[in-house]
C-alpha positions in Angstrom: 95.2 84.6 101.1 96.2 86.0 97.7 94.1 87.0 94.8 90.4 86.7 96.4 87.5 87.4 94.2 85.1 89.0 95.7 81.3 90.0 94.9 79.0 91.7 96.9 75.8 94.0 96.3 76.9 97.8 97.7 73.3 99.1 97.2 71.7 98.5 94.5 75.4 98.0 92.5 77.0 94.6 92.1 80.4 95.0 93.1 83.0 92.4 91.6 86.4 92.9 92.6 89.8 90.6 92.9 92.0 91.6 96.3 95.6 91.3 96.0 95.9 89.8 99.4 94.3 89.0 102.7 95.8 88.5 106.2 93.5 87.2 108.6 95.3 88.0 112.4 93.3 86.8 115.4 91.3 90.0 115.4 91.9 92.1 112.1 91.9 91.3 108.9 94.4 93.5 106.4 93.2 93.8 102.9 96.1 94.7 100.8 96.7 95.7 97.3 99.8 95.8 95.3 100.3 98.7 93.4 103.6 99.3 90.9 104.1 102.8 90.5 107.7 104.3 91.1 107.1 106.8 93.3 109.4 106.4 96.7 108.3 110.2 98.7 105.9 110.0 101.2 104.0 112.7 100.3 103.9 111.3 96.3 102.7 108.0 97.6 99.7 109.8 99.9 98.6 111.2 97.3 98.4 108.3 95.3 96.9 106.7 97.6 93.8 108.8 98.1 92.7 107.6 94.1 92.2 104.7 95.5 90.0 105.5 98.4 86.7 104.2 97.3 88.4 101.2 95.4 89.8 100.0 99.1 86.5 101.0 100.6 85.0 98.5 98.6 87.3 96.0 99.5 87.3 96.3 103.4 83.3 96.4 103.0 84.0 92.9 101.2 85.7 92.1 104.2 83.8 93.3 106.7 80.8 90.9 104.9 83.1 88.2 105.3 84.9 88.5 108.8 82.1 90.7 110.6 84.1 89.8 114.1 87.5 91.3 113.2 89.0 94.8 112.8 89.8 95.6 108.9 92.5 97.3 107.9 92.7 98.7 104.4 96.1 98.8 102.8 98.1 99.6 99.4 101.5 98.3 99.2 103.6 100.2 96.6 105.9 97.5 95.3 108.6 99.7 93.8 109.6 101.3 97.1 108.4 98.6 99.6 106.1 101.0 101.2 102.6 100.3 103.3 100.0 102.8 103.1 97.1 102.5 105.4 93.9 103.7 103.4 91.0 103.4 106.1 92.6 106.7 108.2 91.4 109.9 107.0 95.2 110.9 107.4 97.3 109.0 105.1 100.6 108.0 106.5 103.5 106.2 104.2 105.5 103.6 106.4 108.3 101.8 104.6 108.8 97.9 105.3 
């Protein structure tokens, strides 16, 4: 699914966002947000991804509410380099597609 609007309560805050892409697999839901930064180096991309950690946590929470029986994986796709960076792990590891 593309451009999925989500709205939910996080504590006493109303959260609204639009998730760029959701891929539903048998037991996993991938929550992907596209970023257009022109960085190519995996260290640079990992540092950039860190700045989006809270946004992706909220997107992953929305997916958990919608698909509680699935594992949720939150990732950023840096479109310039075609690099997918998971942001639900403690350590970010950029991997090219």
